[in-house]
SEMIKE-861637 format. One record per residue (C-alpha): y, z, x; residue number from 1. Coordinates in steps of 0.5 Angstrom, whole numbers, always signed. Layout:
BEGIN
<atom><y>Y</y><z>Z</z><x>X</x><sese>NUM</sese></atom>
...
***
This chain:
BEGIN
<atom><y>-26</y><z>+3</z><x>-12</x><sese>1</sese></atom>
<atom><y>-20</y><z>+5</z><x>-11</x><sese>2</sese></atom>
<atom><y>-19</y><z>+11</z><x>-5</x><sese>3</sese></atom>
<atom><y>-14</y><z>+16</z><x>-5</x><sese>4</sese></atom>
<atom><y>-9</y><z>+14</z><x>+0</x><sese>5</sese></atom>
<atom><y>-2</y><z>+17</z><x>+2</x><sese>6</sese></atom>
<atom><y>+3</y><z>+12</z><x>+3</x><sese>7</sese></atom>
<atom><y>+11</y><z>+12</z><x>+6</x><sese>8</sese></atom>
<atom><y>+14</y><z>+6</z><x>+3</x><sese>9</sese></atom>
<atom><y>+21</y><z>+3</z><x>+3</x><sese>10</sese></atom>
<atom><y>+24</y><z>+4</z><x>-5</x><sese>11</sese></atom>
<atom><y>+31</y><z>+0</z><x>-5</x><sese>12</sese></atom>
<atom><y>+31</y><z>-2</z><x>-12</x><sese>13</sese></atom>
<atom><y>+25</y><z>+2</z><x>-15</x><sese>14</sese></atom>
<atom><y>+21</y><z>+4</z><x>-13</x><sese>15</sese></atom>
<atom><y>+13</y><z>+2</z><x>-8</x><sese>16</sese></atom>
<atom><y>+18</y><z>-4</z><x>-6</x><sese>17</sese></atom>
<atom><y>+14</y><z>-5</z><x>+1</x><sese>18</sese></atom>
<atom><y>+9</y><z>-2</z><x>+3</x><sese>19</sese></atom>
<atom><y>+11</y><z>+2</z><x>+11</x><sese>20</sese></atom>
<atom><y>+6</y><z>+6</z><x>+13</x><sese>21</sese></atom>
<atom><y>-1</y><z>+10</z><x>+10</x><sese>22</sese></atom>
<atom><y>-6</y><z>+15</z><x>+13</x><sese>23</sese></atom>
<atom><y>-13</y><z>+12</z><x>+11</x><sese>24</sese></atom>
<atom><y>-19</y><z>+16</z><x>+14</x><sese>25</sese></atom>
<atom><y>-14</y><z>+22</z><x>+19</x><sese>26</sese></atom>
<atom><y>-9</y><z>+16</z><x>+22</x><sese>27</sese></atom>
<atom><y>-4</y><z>+14</z><x>+21</x><sese>28</sese></atom>
<atom><y>-2</y><z>+6</z><x>+20</x><sese>29</sese></atom>
<atom><y>+3</y><z>+2</z><x>+21</x><sese>30</sese></atom>
<atom><y>+3</y><z>-3</z><x>+16</x><sese>31</sese></atom>
<atom><y>+6</y><z>-10</z><x>+21</x><sese>32</sese></atom>
<atom><y>+6</y><z>-16</z><x>+16</x><sese>33</sese></atom>
<atom><y>+5</y><z>-16</z><x>+8</x><sese>34</sese></atom>
<atom><y>+2</y><z>-22</z><x>+8</x><sese>35</sese></atom>
<atom><y>+0</y><z>-22</z><x>+0</x><sese>36</sese></atom>
<atom><y>+4</y><z>-18</z><x>-5</x><sese>37</sese></atom>
<atom><y>+3</y><z>-19</z><x>-12</x><sese>38</sese></atom>
<atom><y>+3</y><z>-16</z><x>-19</x><sese>39</sese></atom>
<atom><y>-3</y><z>-12</z><x>-23</x><sese>40</sese></atom>
<atom><y>-1</y><z>-9</z><x>-30</x><sese>41</sese></atom>
<atom><y>-2</y><z>-2</z><x>-27</x><sese>42</sese></atom>
<atom><y>+3</y><z>-5</z><x>-21</x><sese>43</sese></atom>
<atom><y>+4</y><z>-7</z><x>-14</x><sese>44</sese></atom>
<atom><y>-2</y><z>-8</z><x>-11</x><sese>45</sese></atom>
<atom><y>+0</y><z>-11</z><x>-2</x><sese>46</sese></atom>
<atom><y>-6</y><z>-15</z><x>+3</x><sese>47</sese></atom>
<atom><y>-2</y><z>-10</z><x>+9</x><sese>48</sese></atom>
<atom><y>-5</y><z>-13</z><x>+16</x><sese>49</sese></atom>
<atom><y>-4</y><z>-7</z><x>+21</x><sese>50</sese></atom>
<atom><y>-1</y><z>-6</z><x>+29</x><sese>51</sese></atom>
<atom><y>-9</y><z>-6</z><x>+30</x><sese>52</sese></atom>
<atom><y>-10</y><z>-13</z><x>+25</x><sese>53</sese></atom>
<atom><y>-14</y><z>-9</z><x>+20</x><sese>54</sese></atom>
<atom><y>-13</y><z>-12</z><x>+14</x><sese>55</sese></atom>
<atom><y>-12</y><z>-7</z><x>+7</x><sese>56</sese></atom>
<atom><y>-12</y><z>-8</z><x>+0</x><sese>57</sese></atom>
<atom><y>-5</y><z>-2</z><x>-3</x><sese>58</sese></atom>
<atom><y>-4</y><z>-1</z><x>-9</x><sese>59</sese></atom>
<atom><y>+1</y><z>+3</z><x>-13</x><sese>60</sese></atom>
<atom><y>-2</y><z>+5</z><x>-20</x><sese>61</sese></atom>
<atom><y>+6</y><z>+7</z><x>-23</x><sese>62</sese></atom>
<atom><y>+4</y><z>+10</z><x>-29</x><sese>63</sese></atom>
<atom><y>+0</y><z>+16</z><x>-25</x><sese>64</sese></atom>
<atom><y>+4</y><z>+15</z><x>-20</x><sese>65</sese></atom>
<atom><y>+0</y><z>+14</z><x>-15</x><sese>66</sese></atom>
<atom><y>-2</y><z>+11</z><x>-8</x><sese>67</sese></atom>
<atom><y>-10</y><z>+8</z><x>-7</x><sese>68</sese></atom>
<atom><y>-14</y><z>+3</z><x>-3</x><sese>69</sese></atom>
<atom><y>-17</y><z>-3</z><x>-6</x><sese>70</sese></atom>
***
């Protein structure tokens, strides 16, 4: 199951190149480290650790032009 999430990202030569922060459950979370990044058929996926030590998986659905938390 995936949940829509609002993501602030760095976009260099492509969009959604690297998430920097995201809003979830009414709070803004700063991405401290991208622990793993890979590509799936729908788009890029990032396993991130936030400044408070929590870990999340964020995915960008290119066809739907939306970020989701999985």
